[in-house]
C-alpha positions in Angstrom: -22.9 17.0 -28.8 -22.2 20.5 -27.1 -20.7 20.5 -23.9 -23.5 22.4 -22.2 -25.9 19.5 -23.4 -23.6 16.9 -21.6 -23.1 19.0 -18.7 -26.8 19.5 -18.2 -27.3 15.9 -18.5 -24.9 15.2 -15.5 -26.4 17.9 -13.6 -29.9 16.0 -13.9 -27.9 12.9 -12.8 -27.0 14.7 -9.7 -30.6 15.7 -9.3 -31.6 11.9 -9.4 -28.8 10.7 -7.1 -30.0 13.2 -4.6 -33.1 11.0 -4.0 -31.3 8.1 -2.5 -29.8 7.9 1.0 -29.2 5.4 3.7 -31.8 7.1 6.1 -34.3 7.4 3.6 -35.1 7.3 -0.1 -37.2 10.0 -1.1 -38.9 10.4 -4.7 -39.0 13.9 -6.1 -41.6 14.3 -9.0 -39.4 17.0 -10.5 -36.7 14.7 -11.3 -36.5 13.8 -15.1 -37.2 10.0 -16.1 -38.0 9.2 -12.7 -40.9 6.8 -13.3 -38.5 4.7 -15.5 -35.6 4.6 -13.2 -36.4 5.3 -9.5 -37.7 2.1 -8.5 -35.1 0.0 -10.5 -32.3 1.8 -9.0 -33.5 1.1 -5.3 -33.5 -2.6 -6.5 -29.9 -2.3 -7.8 -28.7 -0.8 -4.7 -30.1 -3.5 -2.5 -28.5 -6.3 -4.7 -25.3 -4.5 -4.9 -23.8 -6.4 -1.9 -24.8 -9.8 -3.8 -22.8 -8.6 -6.7 -19.8 -7.5 -4.3 -19.7 -8.4 -0.9 -18.0 -5.3 0.1 -20.7 -3.0 -1.6 -22.9 -3.0 1.4 -25.9 -0.6 1.2 -24.1 2.1 3.7 -21.1 2.2 1.4 -23.2 2.3 -1.8 -25.3 5.2 -0.5 -22.3 7.0 0.7 -20.8 6.8 -2.8 -24.1 8.0 -4.4 -24.5 10.9 -2.0 -20.9 12.1 -2.6 -21.6 12.2 -6.5 -24.9 13.9 -5.8 -23.0 16.6 -4.2 -20.4 16.8 -6.8 -22.9 16.9 -9.8 -24.3 20.4 -9.5 -23.9 23.1 -12.2 -21.7 25.4 -9.8 -19.2 22.5 -9.2 -19.2 21.6 -13.1 -18.6 25.1 -14.1 -15.9 25.8 -11.6 -14.2 22.4 -12.5 -14.4 23.3 -16.2 -13.6 27.1 -16.2 -9.8 26.6 -16.7 -10.2 24.5 -19.9 -10.8 25.1 -23.3 -12.1 22.4 -25.6 -13.2 24.1 -28.4 -10.3 23.2 -30.5 -10.4 19.4 -29.3 -10.9 16.9 -31.8 -13.1 14.0 -30.7 -11.3 10.9 -29.9 -12.4 7.6 -28.6 -10.8 7.0 -25.1 -10.6 3.6 -23.4 -11.1 3.1 -19.8 -10.0 0.3 -17.8 -11.8 0.5 -14.4 -10.9 -0.4 -10.9 -13.8 -2.2 -8.9 -12.4 -1.5 -5.2 -15.2 1.0 -4.1 -18.3 1.9 -5.7 -18.3 3.9 -8.9 -14.6 4.4 -8.4 -14.1 5.1 -12.1 -16.9 7.5 -12.7 -14.9 10.6 -12.5 -12.9 9.3 -15.6 -16.1 8.5 -17.2 -17.4 11.9 -16.5 -14.2 13.6 -17.7 -14.2 11.8 -21.0 -17.5 12.6 -22.0 -17.6 16.4 -20.8 -14.3 17.0 -22.7 -16.1 16.0 -26.1 -14.8 12.4 -26.5 -16.2 9.1 -27.0 -15.6 6.6 -24.1 -15.1 2.8 -24.5 -15.5 1.3 -20.9 -14.0 -2.2 -19.5 -15.6 -2.4 -16.0 -14.2 -4.4 -13.3 -15.9 -7.7 -12.4 -16.3 -6.1 -8.9 -18.1 -3.1 -10.0 -20.2 -3.9 -13.3 -23.7 -2.7 -12.6 -23.8 0.9 -11.0 -22.0 2.6 -14.0 -24.1 0.8 -16.5 -27.4 1.7 -14.8 -26.3 5.4 -14.5 -25.3 5.4 -18.2 -28.8 4.1 -19.2 -30.1 7.0 -17.2 -27.9 9.5 -19.0 -28.8 8.1 -22.5 -32.7 8.3 -21.5 -32.0 12.1 -20.7 -29.8 12.4 -24.0 -30.1 9.7 -26.6 -27.3 11.2 -28.5 -24.8 9.9 -25.8 -25.7 6.3 -26.9 -23.4 6.8 -29.7 -20.4 8.0 -27.4 -20.6 5.3 -24.8 -19.7 1.4 -25.4 -19.1 -1.1 -22.9 -16.4 -3.6 -23.9 -16.7 -7.2 -22.9 -13.7 -8.8 -24.5 -10.4 -7.2 -25.9 -10.2 -3.4 -25.8 -9.5 -2.1 -29.2 -9.8 0.9 -31.7 -9.1 3.6 -29.0 -7.0 6.7 -29.4 -6.0 7.2 -25.9 -6.3 5.0 -22.6 -6.8 5.6 -18.9 -6.2 2.5 -16.9 -6.3 1.9 -13.4 -4.8 -1.3 -11.7 -2.2 -2.5 -9.3 1.5 -2.0 -9.5 1.8 -5.5 -11.4 -1.0 -4.8 -13.8 0.3 -1.2 -14.5 3.4 -2.7 -15.9 1.2 -4.6 -18.2 -0.7 -1.7 -19.2 2.4 0.5 -19.9 3.8 -2.2 -22.2 0.4 -2.9 -24.1 -0.4 0.8 -24.4 3.2 2.4 -25.0 2.2 3.5 -28.4 -0.8 5.7 -27.5 -1.5 8.6 -25.0 -2.2 7.3 -21.5 -2.8 7.6 -18.1 -1.6 4.6 -16.0 -2.5 4.4 -12.5 -1.0 2.2 -9.9 -1.3 1.4 -6.1 -1.3 4.4 -3.6 -2.2 4.8 -0.2 -3.0 7.7 2.0 -1.4 8.9 5.2 -2.1 11.1 8.3 0.4 13.2 10.1 -0.4 13.9 13.7 1.3 15.9 16.6 -0.7 14.9 19.4 -3.0 18.0 19.7 -5.9 16.8 17.7 -9.2 17.2 19.0 -11.6 14.2 19.9 -13.6 15.5 16.9 -10.6 15.3 14.5 -9.6 12.0 15.4 -13.4 10.7 14.9 -12.9 12.2 11.3 -9.7 10.3 11.1 -11.7 7.2 11.8 -14.0 8.0 8.9 -10.8 8.3 6.7 -9.7 5.0 7.9 -12.9 2.9 7.8 -15.1 4.2 5.0 -15.4 1.5 2.4 -13.6 -0.7 4.8 -10.3 0.9 3.9 -10.3 -0.5 0.4 -9.9 2.7 -1.4 -6.6 4.7 -2.3 -7.9 7.6 -0.3 -8.4 5.8 2.9 -5.7 6.4 5.4 -3.4 3.1 5.9 -0.4 4.8 7.8 0.0 7.2 10.5 3.0 9.5 11.3 3.1 10.3 14.9 5.5 12.1 17.2 7.9 10.1 19.1 6.3 9.1 22.5 2.9 9.5 20.9 0.1 7.8 23.1 -2.6 6.3 21.2 -5.2 6.3 23.9 -7.2 9.5 22.4 -6.8 7.9 19.0 -8.3 4.6 20.2 -11.2 6.3 22.3 -12.2 8.3 19.1 -12.2 5.6 16.7 -14.4 3.3 18.9 -17.2 5.0 17.3 -16.6 2.7 14.4 -16.7 -0.5 16.4 -19.6 -2.0 14.6 -17.4 -2.7 11.6 -16.5 -5.7 13.1 -20.0 -7.0 12.8 -19.4 -7.3 9.1 -18.3 -11.0 8.2 -15.9 -10.1 5.5 -14.1 -7.4 7.5 -14.0 -9.7 10.7 -12.5 -12.5 8.7 -9.6 -10.1 7.6 -9.2 -8.8 11.1 -8.8 -12.3 12.6 -6.5 -13.5 9.5 -4.2 -10.5 9.5 -4.1 -10.4 13.4 -3.1 -14.1 13.3 -0.4 -13.5 10.8 1.2 -10.5 12.7 1.2 -12.4 16.0 2.8 -15.6 14.4 5.4 -13.3 13.2 5.9 -11.9 16.5 5.3 -8.5 15.7 4.3 -6.0 18.5 0.7 -4.8 17.9 -1.8 -2.4 19.4 -5.3 -3.8 19.2 -8.9 -2.6 20.0 -10.6 -5.9 19.0 -11.7 -4.4 15.6 -8.4 -2.7 14.3 -4.7 -3.5 14.8 -2.0 -1.0 14.5 1.6 -1.9 13.9 4.7 0.2 13.7 6.1 -0.2 10.0 7.7 1.9 7.4 5.3 0.6 4.6 2.4 2.6 3.4 -0.1 -0.2 2.3 -1.4 -2.0 5.5 -3.9 -4.8 5.0 -7.6 -4.5 5.6 -8.3 -4.2 9.4 -4.8 -2.8 10.2 -3.1 0.5 10.0 0.7 1.2 10.1 2.5 3.8 12.1 5.8 5.5 12.0 7.5 7.7 14.7 9.0 11.0 13.8 11.3 13.5 15.5 10.9 16.4 13.3 8.0 17.3 11.2 10.3 18.7 8.3 11.6 15.1 8.1 8.2 13.9 7.4 7.5 16.6 4.9 10.8 15.7 3.1 9.9 12.0 3.2 6.3 12.4 1.7 7.7 14.7 -0.9 10.4 12.2 -2.0 7.8 9.2 -1.8 4.9 11.3 -3.5 4.5 8.5 -6.2 3.2 6.2 -3.3 0.7 8.5 -1.7 -2.9 9.5 -2.9 -3.5 12.3 -0.3 -2.3 13.4 3.2 -4.5 14.1 6.2 -3.5 16.7 8.8 -4.2 19.6 10.7 -2.3 21.8 8.6 0.9 20.1 9.4 1.6 19.3 6.0 1.0 21.7 3.2 -1.9 21.0 1.1 -3.2 18.4 3.4 -6.7 17.4 3.7 -9.0 17.9 6.8 -9.7 15.0 8.9 -12.8 13.0 7.7 -12.8 14.4 4.2 -10.7 11.9 2.1 -13.6 10.2 0.6 -15.3 13.3 -0.4 -12.9 14.6 -3.1 -14.1 17.6 -5.3 -14.2 17.2 -9.1 -10.9 19.1 -9.3 -9.1 16.6 -6.8 -7.4 14.5 -9.4 -6.4 11.0 -8.7 -2.7 10.7 -8.5 -2.5 14.5 -9.0 -2.7 14.0 -12.7 -5.1 16.5 -14.4 -7.4 14.3 -16.3 -9.0 17.2 -18.1 -5.6 18.6 -19.3 -4.6 15.2 -20.7 -8.0 14.8 -22.6 -7.7 18.4 -24.1 -4.3 17.5 -25.6 -4.8 14.0 -27.0 
């Protein structure tokens, strides 16, 4: 298949996804294959929480809208413009997908197909249904894609390259098992925010979005704050109060109660607003319903630390305090060219 044909299919997929939002689903008669897929997709969205308790309608709709915004012809052209796949020999690329947030592996799926390769997908048990449905939609648009997409139930075999995402423990297994083929192996990463106390209320509200979106389960969720010595958290707590309804969700509330109890039994000093605890800790990975913080004296020291420990960090949020940091409230809306772990997937795929 020509890249333009594949690209057009994903643009049409973006048009399809644009119909669905938490506020209101609106059927667009101009969307291709709509009669066959529109109603069934609404049903799947409504069932997603029964498949994975963290996949509430709000979180699923947010993911769909993020992909609808990304899958435009303009975005795809901008993303693809630096690459040349004309001399790339089609290979079979295996994908081992995570399942922590809805459609978390979709970027890898898109990358493999649009670079001209075939894909063999091993989904996470936590996110099996959404990507399969969208695959069926793409095949309905371009039946030739059926020959390029395989879902694997058992052992993943017969691949020429691999992209695998998992924990630090599973990554060690992946690195051993796939040592003889080209690979991208992704491990645990977390995101941080660097504050200086001059942030506006609106920026701190945006930071709340970076913390609470997907209940904090994503690698792009902020789990650690760097704050200047003597920082007062009053403005932070006032801003994130807008997210107080998160405690109404039972799975989140259970994590809040459990992790708070563990911290208190260990005699840790906490700040707490009844739906989030924050704790002084040098680690990056905080548990659900908790954020760690660390004081600093000199912003340059923070910059140096983040550079030295870059392999643990997915993204940095600040008000331009750190070079190449992301604005508040934007961590869960990456562009197509914002690669996970800063590993250029298309460059990898063009050279296998």
